[in-house]
ZABAZA-980205 format. One line per field, with one value per residue (C-alpha): chain; residue in three letters; x, y, z. Coordinates in nm, 2 decimals. Example, Ala and Ser with C-alpha at 12.3 -4.5 7.8 and 13.67 -1.06 7.14 Angstrom:
2
c	[A / A]
r	[Ala / Ser]
X	[1.23 / 1.37]
Y	[-0.45 / -0.11]
Z	[0.78 / 0.71]
This chain:
189
c	[A / A / A / A / A / A / A / A / A / A / A / A / A / A / A / A / A / A / A / A / A / A / A / A / A / A / A / A / A / A / A / A / A / A / A / A / A / A / A / A / A / A / A / A / A / A / A / A / A / A / A / A / A / A / A / A / A / A / A / A / A / A / A / A / A / A / A / A / A / A / A / A / A / A / A / A / A / A / A / A / A / A / A / A / A / A / A / A / A / A / A / A / A / A / A / A / A / A / A / A / A / A / A / A / A / A / A / A / A / A / A / A / A / A / A / A / A / A / A / A / A / A / A / A / A / A / A / A / A / A / A / A / A / A / A / A / A / A / A / A / A / A / A / A / A / A / A / A / A / A / A / A / A / A / A / A / A / A / A / A / A / A / A / A / A / A / A / A / A / A / A / A / A / A / A / A / A / A / A / A / A / A / A / A / A / A / A / A / A]
r	[Met / Glu / Phe / Lys / Ala / Thr / Ala / Lys / Lys / Ile / Asp / Met / His / Thr / Ala / Glu / Ala / Leu / Ala / Leu / Phe / Phe / Phe / Ser / Asp / Glu / Arg / Pro / Leu / Thr / Gly / Ser / Ser / Gly / Leu / Val / Asp / Trp / Arg / Leu / Cys / Gly / Gln / Ile / Ser / Arg / Leu / Leu / Ile / Asp / Gly / Ser / Val / Ser / Gly / Asp / Leu / Gly / Glu / Arg / Val / Leu / Leu / Pro / Pro / Gln / Gly / Lys / Ile / Thr / Val / Asp / Lys / Val / Pro / Leu / Leu / Gly / Leu / Gly / Leu / Ser / Gly / Ala / Tyr / Ser / Phe / Asp / Arg / Tyr / Ser / Gln / Thr / Ala / Ser / Trp / Val / Ala / Glu / Ser / Leu / Arg / Arg / Met / Arg / Ile / Thr / Ser / Val / Ala / Met / Thr / Leu / Pro / Gly / Leu / Asp / Ile / Val / Glu / Met / Asp / His / Ala / Leu / Ala / Ala / Gln / Lys / Leu / Val / Asp / Glu / Leu / Ile / Leu / His / Tyr / Arg / Asp / Asp / Pro / Asp / Leu / Met / Ser / Thr / Leu / Ser / Leu / Ile / Leu / Val / Val / Ala / Ser / Lys / Lys / Val / Arg / Glu / Val / Ser / Ala / Val / Leu / Glu / Arg / Gln / Arg / Arg / Arg / Leu / Ala / Asp / Trp / Asn / Pro / Gln / Lys / Ser / Arg / Ala / Pro / Gly / Arg / Ala / Asn / Tyr]
X	[-0.47 / -0.69 / -0.51 / -0.66 / -0.56 / -0.76 / -0.74 / -0.92 / -0.73 / -0.54 / -0.74 / -1.09 / -1.02 / -1.11 / -0.80 / -0.65 / -0.33 / -0.24 / 0.13 / 0.34 / 0.60 / 0.84 / 1.19 / 1.45 / 1.41 / 1.09 / 0.94 / 0.68 / 0.50 / 0.32 / 0.11 / -0.06 / 0.18 / 0.09 / -0.28 / -0.31 / -0.06 / -0.34 / -0.61 / -0.42 / -0.40 / -0.03 / 0.07 / 0.38 / 0.49 / 0.52 / 0.73 / 0.94 / 0.97 / 1.07 / 1.33 / 1.14 / 1.15 / 1.33 / 1.26 / 1.61 / 1.63 / 1.44 / 1.35 / 0.98 / 0.77 / 0.44 / 0.19 / -0.17 / -0.45 / -0.59 / -0.95 / -0.95 / -0.91 / -1.02 / -0.78 / -0.58 / -0.22 / -0.05 / 0.31 / 0.57 / 0.84 / 1.14 / 1.30 / 1.63 / 1.69 / 1.48 / 1.76 / 1.90 / 1.60 / 1.61 / 1.44 / 1.76 / 1.65 / 1.30 / 1.31 / 1.50 / 1.25 / 0.97 / 1.16 / 1.17 / 0.78 / 0.66 / 0.85 / 0.76 / 0.37 / 0.42 / 0.60 / 0.31 / 0.11 / -0.15 / -0.37 / -0.53 / -0.33 / -0.36 / -0.08 / 0.09 / 0.41 / 0.70 / 0.80 / 0.64 / 0.44 / 0.72 / 0.97 / 0.88 / 0.93 / 0.72 / 0.43 / 0.37 / 0.68 / 0.71 / 0.37 / 0.48 / 0.81 / 0.60 / 0.31 / 0.64 / 0.79 / 0.47 / 0.42 / 0.78 / 0.74 / 0.42 / 0.42 / 0.57 / 0.22 / -0.04 / -0.30 / -0.22 / -0.12 / -0.48 / -0.64 / -0.42 / -0.58 / -0.36 / -0.53 / -0.30 / -0.33 / -0.21 / -0.28 / -0.58 / -0.37 / -0.22 / -0.49 / -0.56 / -0.19 / -0.15 / -0.43 / -0.34 / -0.03 / -0.25 / -0.47 / -0.16 / -0.03 / -0.37 / -0.36 / -0.03 / -0.10 / -0.40 / -0.22 / 0.04 / 0.13 / 0.23 / 0.41 / 0.62 / 0.93 / 1.04 / 1.38 / 1.46 / 1.37 / 1.19 / 0.89 / 0.74 / 0.63]
Y	[-1.88 / -1.88 / -1.93 / -1.86 / -1.88 / -1.69 / -1.55 / -1.24 / -0.93 / -0.81 / -0.48 / -0.68 / -0.81 / -0.66 / -0.66 / -0.49 / -0.45 / -0.54 / -0.59 / -0.50 / -0.57 / -0.43 / -0.50 / -0.19 / -0.25 / -0.27 / 0.04 / 0.10 / -0.08 / -0.42 / -0.69 / -0.67 / -0.34 / -0.18 / -0.26 / -0.12 / 0.19 / 0.27 / 0.23 / 0.49 / 0.73 / 0.70 / 0.73 / 0.47 / 0.60 / 0.92 / 0.78 / 0.62 / 0.95 / 1.14 / 0.93 / 0.84 / 0.47 / 0.27 / -0.12 / -0.19 / -0.50 / -0.50 / -0.17 / -0.12 / 0.15 / 0.18 / 0.39 / 0.49 / 0.39 / 0.74 / 0.58 / 0.41 / 0.09 / -0.11 / -0.17 / 0.05 / -0.01 / -0.07 / -0.18 / -0.18 / -0.42 / -0.39 / -0.70 / -0.55 / -0.65 / -0.90 / -1.04 / -1.18 / -1.36 / -1.70 / -1.88 / -1.86 / -1.47 / -1.56 / -1.75 / -1.41 / -1.23 / -1.47 / -1.45 / -1.04 / -1.00 / -1.23 / -1.00 / -0.69 / -0.78 / -0.93 / -0.63 / -0.37 / -0.63 / -0.71 / -0.96 / -0.92 / -0.90 / -0.97 / -1.05 / -1.25 / -1.45 / -1.19 / -1.16 / -1.43 / -1.25 / -1.14 / -1.43 / -1.78 / -2.02 / -2.29 / -2.14 / -2.44 / -2.40 / -2.04 / -2.12 / -2.31 / -2.11 / -1.81 / -1.96 / -2.12 / -1.80 / -1.62 / -1.95 / -1.87 / -1.50 / -1.51 / -1.80 / -1.56 / -1.43 / -1.69 / -1.46 / -1.26 / -1.57 / -1.73 / -1.41 / -1.35 / -1.40 / -1.46 / -1.42 / -1.51 / -1.40 / -1.57 / -1.71 / -1.90 / -2.21 / -2.20 / -2.19 / -2.56 / -2.62 / -2.36 / -2.42 / -2.77 / -2.62 / -2.39 / -2.65 / -2.91 / -2.61 / -2.53 / -2.88 / -2.91 / -2.57 / -2.72 / -3.01 / -2.72 / -2.70 / -2.37 / -2.53 / -2.76 / -2.69 / -2.32 / -2.37 / -2.12 / -2.22 / -2.53 / -2.62 / -2.81 / -2.54]
Z	[-0.55 / -0.84 / -1.23 / -1.55 / -1.93 / -2.17 / -2.50 / -2.43 / -2.52 / -2.17 / -2.18 / -2.16 / -1.79 / -1.47 / -1.24 / -0.97 / -1.24 / -1.60 / -1.56 / -1.93 / -2.07 / -2.35 / -2.49 / -2.52 / -2.89 / -2.95 / -3.10 / -3.19 / -2.88 / -2.99 / -2.83 / -2.51 / -2.46 / -2.75 / -2.75 / -2.39 / -2.48 / -2.77 / -2.47 / -2.26 / -2.59 / -2.60 / -2.26 / -2.25 / -2.58 / -2.46 / -2.21 / -2.42 / -2.64 / -2.35 / -2.23 / -1.88 / -1.98 / -2.21 / -2.18 / -2.03 / -1.85 / -1.49 / -1.54 / -1.36 / -1.36 / -1.21 / -1.39 / -1.32 / -1.62 / -1.61 / -1.61 / -1.97 / -1.87 / -1.58 / -1.31 / -1.04 / -1.12 / -1.45 / -1.40 / -1.72 / -1.68 / -1.92 / -2.09 / -2.23 / -2.58 / -2.74 / -2.92 / -2.60 / -2.45 / -2.37 / -2.11 / -1.88 / -1.89 / -1.90 / -1.56 / -1.42 / -1.53 / -1.37 / -1.04 / -1.07 / -1.17 / -0.88 / -0.66 / -0.78 / -0.76 / -0.42 / -0.32 / -0.46 / -0.29 / -0.58 / -0.56 / -0.88 / -1.20 / -1.61 / -1.78 / -2.10 / -2.04 / -2.00 / -2.39 / -2.51 / -2.76 / -2.94 / -2.90 / -2.94 / -2.64 / -2.47 / -2.32 / -2.06 / -1.92 / -1.91 / -1.75 / -1.46 / -1.44 / -1.36 / -1.15 / -0.96 / -0.88 / -0.80 / -0.52 / -0.41 / -0.36 / -0.19 / 0.02 / 0.31 / 0.35 / 0.31 / 0.31 / 0.05 / -0.15 / -0.10 / -0.24 / -0.54 / -0.90 / -1.20 / -1.56 / -1.82 / -2.18 / -2.42 / -2.79 / -2.87 / -2.99 / -2.62 / -2.40 / -2.38 / -2.31 / -2.07 / -1.88 / -1.85 / -1.64 / -1.44 / -1.34 / -1.25 / -1.04 / -0.83 / -0.74 / -0.65 / -0.44 / -0.27 / -0.14 / -0.01 / 0.37 / 0.47 / 0.82 / 0.58 / 0.45 / 0.36 / 0.22 / -0.09 / -0.46 / -0.37 / -0.65 / -0.41 / -0.20]
């Protein structure tokens, strides 16, 4: 498992997938979702206009990137109303994001911390929660887990803080033995 934090724009990464997040009350799309929508010539905006996607909490849609960005898959994940977004909601979101990526058997993903390019939240705590959830969802398939590469796109002023969290998580994971306890919800892997 490999983790990296960067301020490089999300559409500049080579990965299997770009996971995008948006709120149901976010129009027009902003942040990374807005940038990728622009690179896809408004493909996401057209889906919003015709009602095919809404951004409702838990909504999951898989887009083909149509060759305009260097990924195979673009999962769109709805975050619900921005005003209702809290760390508890973020924690739930991190869990179903990890579950969604695992079910798609994604091994390389570039993404932001879900919702944090719109809503202010502690980036270090959010990064730790997201990686914990990825490990919890991927750990039952050690081969898939060993190939997982996560690129977290954050603001340049947050790169150092998030990188430190990712390095701690990487060290903890290096010490993890998959034959040890598999009790659900344990952060010690």
